[in-house]
C-alpha positions as CSV (number, residue, x, y, z in Angstrom):
1,X,2.4,-7.8,37.6
2,X,1.5,-9.2,34.2
3,X,-2.2,-9.0,35.0
4,X,-1.7,-5.4,36.2
5,X,-0.1,-4.4,33.0
6,X,-2.8,-6.1,30.9
7,X,-5.6,-4.5,33.0
8,X,-3.9,-1.1,32.7
9,X,-3.7,-1.3,28.9
10,X,-7.3,-2.4,28.7
11,X,-8.5,0.4,30.9
12,X,-6.6,3.0,29.0
13,X,-8.0,1.8,25.7
14,X,-11.6,1.7,27.0
15,X,-11.2,5.2,28.4
16,X,-10.0,6.4,25.0
17,X,-13.0,4.8,23.4
18,X,-15.4,6.4,25.8
19,X,-13.8,9.8,25.3
20,X,-14.2,9.6,21.5
21,X,-18.0,10.0,21.8
22,X,-19.2,13.5,21.7
23,X,-22.2,14.1,19.4
24,X,-21.3,11.4,16.8
25,X,-24.0,9.0,15.7
26,X,-24.4,5.7,17.6
27,X,-23.0,3.7,14.7
28,X,-19.9,5.8,14.5
29,X,-19.4,5.5,18.3
30,X,-19.9,1.7,18.0
31,X,-17.3,1.5,15.3
32,X,-14.9,3.6,17.3
33,X,-15.4,1.4,20.3
34,X,-14.9,-1.8,18.1
35,X,-11.7,-0.3,16.7
36,X,-10.4,0.5,20.2
37,X,-11.3,-3.1,21.3
38,X,-9.4,-4.5,18.4
39,X,-6.4,-2.4,19.2
40,X,-6.6,-3.4,22.8
41,X,-6.9,-7.0,21.9
42,X,-3.7,-6.7,19.9
43,X,-1.8,-5.3,22.8
44,X,-3.1,-7.9,25.2
45,X,-2.4,-10.6,22.7
46,X,1.2,-9.5,22.2
47,X,1.8,-9.5,26.0
48,X,0.0,-12.8,26.4
49,X,2.0,-14.5,23.6
50,X,5.3,-13.2,25.0
51,X,4.7,-14.0,28.6
52,X,2.3,-16.9,28.8
53,X,2.2,-18.7,25.5
54,X,5.9,-18.9,24.8
55,X,6.8,-20.1,28.3
56,X,4.8,-23.3,28.6
57,X,3.9,-26.2,26.3
58,X,0.2,-25.8,27.3
59,X,0.3,-22.0,26.8
60,X,1.9,-22.5,23.4
61,X,-0.6,-25.1,22.2
62,X,-3.6,-23.2,23.5
63,X,-2.6,-19.9,22.0
64,X,-1.6,-21.3,18.7
65,X,-4.8,-23.4,18.4
66,X,-7.1,-20.5,19.3
67,X,-5.2,-18.2,17.0
68,X,-5.6,-20.6,14.1
69,X,-9.3,-21.0,14.7
70,X,-9.7,-17.2,14.8
71,X,-7.7,-16.8,11.5
72,X,-9.9,-19.4,9.8
73,X,-13.2,-17.9,10.9
74,X,-12.0,-14.3,10.1
75,X,-10.9,-15.5,6.6
76,X,-14.3,-17.1,5.9
77,X,-16.0,-13.8,6.8
78,X,-13.6,-11.8,4.7
79,X,-14.2,-14.0,1.7
80,X,-17.9,-13.5,2.1
81,X,-18.0,-9.8,2.9
82,X,-15.0,-8.2,1.2
83,X,-15.5,-6.4,-2.1
84,X,-11.7,-6.4,-2.8
85,X,-10.1,-9.2,-4.9
86,X,-6.8,-8.8,-3.1
87,X,-8.3,-9.0,0.3
88,X,-10.3,-12.1,-0.7
89,X,-7.2,-13.7,-2.1
90,X,-5.3,-13.0,1.1
91,X,-8.2,-14.5,3.1
92,X,-8.2,-17.6,1.0
93,X,-4.5,-18.1,1.5
94,X,-4.8,-17.5,5.2
95,X,-7.7,-20.0,5.6
96,X,-5.8,-22.7,3.7
97,X,-2.5,-22.2,5.5
98,X,-4.1,-21.9,9.0
99,X,-6.2,-25.0,8.4
100,X,-3.0,-26.9,7.5
101,X,-1.2,-25.4,10.6
102,X,-4.1,-26.4,12.8
103,X,-4.0,-30.0,11.6
104,X,-0.3,-30.2,12.0
105,X,-0.6,-28.7,15.5
106,X,-3.2,-31.3,16.5
107,X,-1.1,-34.2,15.3
108,X,2.2,-32.9,16.8
109,X,0.6,-32.1,20.1
110,X,-1.0,-35.5,20.3
111,X,2.5,-37.1,20.5
112,X,4.6,-34.3,21.9
113,X,2.2,-33.1,24.5
114,X,-0.5,-35.8,25.1
115,X,-1.6,-34.3,28.4
116,X,-2.5,-31.0,26.8
117,X,-6.0,-30.5,25.5
118,X,-6.1,-28.7,22.2
119,X,-8.9,-26.1,22.4
120,X,-11.9,-26.3,20.0
121,X,-13.5,-23.0,20.7
122,X,-12.4,-19.3,20.5
123,X,-11.6,-17.5,23.6
124,X,-13.6,-14.4,24.6
125,X,-11.0,-12.0,23.2
126,X,-10.8,-13.5,19.8
127,X,-14.6,-14.0,19.7
128,X,-14.8,-10.2,20.2
129,X,-12.6,-9.7,17.2
130,X,-14.9,-11.9,15.1
131,X,-17.9,-10.0,16.4
132,X,-16.3,-6.7,15.5
133,X,-15.5,-8.0,12.0
134,X,-19.1,-9.1,11.5
135,X,-20.3,-5.7,12.7
136,X,-18.0,-3.7,10.4
137,X,-19.7,-1.4,7.9
138,X,-19.2,-2.5,4.3
139,X,-17.1,0.6,3.6
140,X,-14.8,-0.1,6.6
141,X,-14.7,-3.9,6.4
142,X,-11.4,-4.3,4.4
143,X,-9.5,-2.0,6.8
144,X,-10.9,-3.6,9.9
145,X,-10.0,-7.1,8.6
146,X,-6.5,-6.1,7.5
147,X,-5.8,-4.2,10.7
148,X,-6.9,-7.3,12.7
149,X,-4.7,-9.5,10.5
150,X,-1.6,-7.5,11.0
151,X,-2.1,-7.5,14.8
152,X,-3.0,-11.2,15.0
153,X,-0.1,-12.3,12.8
154,X,2.3,-10.1,14.9
155,X,0.9,-11.9,18.0
156,X,1.4,-15.3,16.4
157,X,5.0,-14.4,15.4
158,X,5.7,-13.3,19.0
159,X,4.4,-16.7,20.1
160,X,6.3,-18.7,17.5
161,X,9.6,-16.9,18.0
162,X,9.3,-17.2,21.7
163,X,8.7,-21.0,21.6
164,X,11.0,-21.9,18.7
165,X,13.9,-22.9,21.0
166,X,11.9,-24.6,23.6
167,X,13.7,-27.8,24.8
168,X,10.8,-29.3,26.7
169,X,8.9,-30.0,23.5
170,X,11.3,-30.1,20.5
171,X,8.7,-31.3,18.0
172,X,6.5,-28.3,18.9
173,X,9.5,-26.0,18.7
174,X,10.2,-27.3,15.2
175,X,6.6,-26.7,14.3
176,X,7.0,-23.1,15.5
177,X,10.1,-22.6,13.4
178,X,8.4,-24.1,10.3
179,X,5.4,-21.7,10.7
180,X,7.4,-18.5,11.0
181,X,7.9,-17.9,7.2
182,X,4.2,-18.5,6.4
183,X,2.9,-16.3,9.2
184,X,5.4,-13.5,8.2
185,X,4.2,-13.7,4.6
186,X,0.6,-13.3,5.8
187,X,1.4,-10.4,8.0
188,X,3.5,-8.6,5.3
189,X,0.8,-9.1,2.7
190,X,-1.9,-7.7,5.0
191,X,0.4,-4.7,5.9
192,X,1.1,-4.0,2.2
193,X,-2.7,-4.0,1.5
194,X,-3.3,-1.6,4.4
195,X,-0.5,0.7,3.1
196,X,-2.1,0.7,-0.3
197,X,-5.4,1.9,0.9
């Protein structure tokens, strides 16, 4: 059933992207498709975080590790490509905080879940977000980055809140609770910047 819901959401989003075409230039069509892919990724991510990531130790570790890697990579791109000092400052904060969170996850998982392998590469969905970020036109970059950040941090909050009372891995549940304020701050700052545009 979960896969059916995910497939349905993805299909609807792709149909919406295809129907936006008309006589627009190829670049505008590409940007519209990328925006739709980003929005679809957000929906899929929220569902995955709530149903898969929060229910198992392996799902939690995997989703949190991949999310951290995405955040770090996206922040590096934003610091290089953004022309907005506030966006650059947010990206620097996100990079620093997510590097620390990734290190803490690795050390906690090593003792709390030694049978779980912490991923070292992005999954296809998050690599798609990075690709869309790299492809964003200069005038659109800040909005693309910030929209991705709001969605990604909402996904992470769903994951953290869902795992925060897990009794199978109390050390990881503690880590989840400790991360919630920082992730909330990132999300709220990104949202405030979007609202100010």
